[in-house]
Phi, psi and omega in degrees: 000128178270129177256115182259122177274132179247124179211174181166152181292169181301138176078010183269352178098027183292317181297317178299317182294320179299319180295325178295321176296314179299317177302326183276008175088015179261128178295134182237128171260118184258114183300319182294321178293323178296320180297316176306313180297314183293330179291342175252013180222242189302326185283333188306307182295328181290320179292318179300323183294326183269326180234074186306137176093001182264354180250125180240124181053042174080006181234137176294126176276103188298326181291316179296316180297317179300321182295335179279331189252340184298130179077008182235088185304323182295320179295321180297317179298317178301316181294316181299326179297329178281311192280316186303315179297325180292318179295319181296319181294321178299316180293321179298319178296319176303313181296317180301314181303310186282333175294318178297328181275005179059039176289129183288331186211132173228160179244129167258114179271105185235103185305317184254051185300311182283325183290335182249023180052038180285352183296337179286350181261356184233159180271324180220157181235132173246129180251130178265131181224170175196158178302146186306320183290328176291317179302311183301313182299315179299315185289319183287346177277354180286144180300135175077004182274137176236159177305322180296316180298318180298314180298321180296316181294318178300321182296333180274352185256148174301135182302148182304318183299320181293318178301314180299321181296326186268358185276152169277327179222147177234131175243122179267113183270004178288347183262012177096164189291324182297317178297319179295320179298318178296320178300317177301311183295324180290326175295316179301314180298317180300318186274331184251348179078006176220160183292149177290157171300136176077009178286141180271000000 
């Protein structure tokens, strides 16, 4: 089974690309989705213990949690120490399941793949990119996003050019969804030797 790591900086179109892999019949483990699940499950009591008052009715209140950690690097590190091992365990269970089912290819969607040394967990890496002005426009159109917040997030991520240099495959989402879909199908064909489900 080939494990393909999918990553890309904020606003580069990673979620859309992950969906294109899923649409093509490839199982995708989405780290962000796993965090959402864990915040209403295993992570909730652990987060509450470190950040009291951030869990309401058994679910982590993301807005409340964000207000405690934004601009506080130590708090971010404390939160990552709780969340990262849980997400990794969730991904490991996903890999075991699909390996047992003899799935030829799966995708691990890991936003901070290079930043968290996630490359040792994958066989190949696909980086999603887009021109800087498109990235900026996408991110600043998100609710509650400010230029300062965007700059802070960018500063914590490996630069796009460096990610592209270290990638096995690069998908540019600046050319629209159809072009990205074709790129996804060509990567699937390259790695599995056969056309993707739903490939034209």
